[in-house]
C-alpha positions as CSV (number, residue, x, y, z in Angstrom):
1,M,131.5,120.3,104.0
2,I,131.3,118.6,101.2
3,K,129.3,115.0,100.5
4,Y,130.4,112.7,97.8
5,K,128.3,109.3,96.5
6,L,131.7,107.5,96.3
7,I,131.6,104.0,94.1
8,C,134.6,101.2,94.8
9,K,135.5,100.0,91.1
10,D,136.7,96.4,93.0
11,C,133.3,95.5,94.1
12,D,130.9,98.1,93.2
13,N,129.3,99.3,96.3
14,S,128.8,102.4,96.6
15,F,128.5,105.0,99.9
16,D,128.6,109.1,100.7
17,S,131.1,110.3,102.5
18,W,132.0,113.4,103.8
19,F,135.0,116.3,103.0
20,S,136.0,120.0,104.2
21,S,136.0,120.5,100.9
22,S,136.7,118.9,97.0
23,N,140.9,119.2,97.4
24,E,140.7,117.0,100.7
25,Y,138.7,114.6,98.4
26,E,141.7,114.5,95.5
27,K,144.5,114.8,98.2
28,L,143.4,111.6,100.2
29,N,142.5,110.0,97.5
30,K,145.7,110.4,95.7
31,Q,147.5,109.8,99.1
32,K,145.5,106.2,98.6
33,F,143.5,107.1,102.1
34,I,140.3,105.9,101.0
35,N,138.9,103.3,101.1
36,C,135.9,101.3,100.5
37,N,134.0,100.2,103.5
38,N,133.2,96.5,102.0
39,C,135.2,95.5,100.9
40,N,138.4,97.3,101.6
41,S,139.1,98.1,98.1
42,L,141.7,101.7,97.7
43,N,140.8,101.5,93.9
44,I,137.3,104.7,95.0
45,E,136.2,106.9,92.3
46,K,133.6,109.9,92.6
47,T,130.1,108.9,91.8
48,L,127.5,111.5,90.1
49,M,125.1,113.3,93.0
50,S,122.8,114.8,92.8
51,P,122.5,119.2,94.9
52,S,120.8,119.1,98.2
53,V,118.2,121.4,97.6
54,F,116.4,123.2,100.6
55,T,112.9,123.7,101.6
56,S,111.4,125.6,104.5
57,K,110.2,123.1,106.3
58,K,106.3,123.9,106.7
59,N,106.8,123.5,103.1
60,V,107.6,120.3,103.6
61,E,104.8,119.2,105.5
62,E,102.2,120.3,103.6
63,K,103.4,118.6,100.4
64,K,103.5,115.3,102.1
65,Y,99.8,117.0,104.5
66,K,98.3,117.3,100.6
67,E,99.9,114.0,99.6
68,I,98.7,111.7,102.4
69,K,95.3,112.9,101.7
70,K,94.5,112.5,98.0
71,T,96.3,109.3,98.6
72,I,93.0,109.7,101.4
73,F,90.4,110.6,98.8
74,E,92.1,107.2,96.1
75,Y,90.9,104.7,99.4
76,Q,88.2,106.8,99.9
77,K,85.9,106.4,96.1
78,F,87.0,103.0,94.9
79,I,85.2,102.1,98.7
80,K,82.2,104.5,97.6
81,N,82.4,102.4,94.1
82,N,82.3,99.0,95.5
83,F,81.2,98.8,98.7
84,D,78.3,99.4,100.6
85,Y,77.5,101.9,103.3
86,V,75.3,100.8,106.0
87,G,75.9,104.0,108.3
88,E,75.6,103.2,111.7
89,N,74.7,99.1,111.2
90,F,78.2,98.3,110.5
91,A,78.8,95.8,113.6
92,Y,75.3,94.4,113.1
93,K,75.4,94.0,108.6
94,V,79.0,92.7,109.7
95,R,78.3,89.8,112.1
96,S,75.1,89.4,109.8
97,I,77.6,88.5,107.2
98,H,79.8,86.3,108.9
99,Y,77.7,84.4,110.9
100,E,75.0,83.6,108.4
101,N,78.7,82.7,106.7
102,R,77.2,85.4,103.9
103,K,80.9,84.2,101.4
104,D,78.8,86.3,97.8
105,Q,77.7,89.8,99.5
106,R,80.1,92.5,98.5
107,G,81.6,94.1,100.8
108,I,79.7,96.7,103.4
109,Y,81.6,99.8,105.0
110,G,80.6,101.7,108.2
111,S,81.0,103.8,110.6
112,A,81.5,101.9,114.6
113,T,82.7,102.3,118.0
114,Q,85.8,101.6,118.7
115,E,84.5,99.3,121.5
116,E,82.9,97.8,118.7
117,L,85.6,96.9,116.7
118,K,86.9,94.8,119.7
119,E,84.2,93.0,119.9
120,L,84.7,92.2,116.8
121,K,88.0,90.9,116.9
122,D,87.5,88.9,119.7
123,E,84.8,87.2,117.9
124,G,87.5,86.7,115.3
125,I,85.9,89.1,111.9
126,K,88.4,90.6,110.7
127,T,88.2,94.6,109.8
128,E,90.0,97.6,108.7
129,M,89.6,100.9,110.3
130,I,90.5,103.7,107.7
131,P,90.3,107.9,108.1
132,W,87.2,108.8,106.6
133,I,87.8,113.0,106.4
134,K,85.5,115.2,104.3
135,N,86.2,116.8,100.8
136,T,86.3,120.9,101.2
137,N,87.6,121.2,97.7
138,N,84.8,121.5,96.5
């Protein structure tokens, strides 16, 4: 089986299609059996396709994990540089900012329990939670 990226020369729609062989594609196209799935035109041609490169599932998962971990570290660095750390006092501090209407205060970050986060939400105080991981590469 071979997969080709096809393009309709009438409406510029591109789509993929599978064929048993390249000869099969040529035969069907010559007989005008391949049509556009958008406008039904028979004016179809193959376009360039990149080859499929197979890697092991483990390598793909490891690469995704490293990318996600890198993104989380970038967020953490930004937060550390632009917000004040309040530790376990997060719920108390965020309430004091909210109820005292202190808009000029720099943002804060810290830790809170699920129950505290639910209470803050019920009070109309918007918070965000991100995963926080230690950098063990250093």
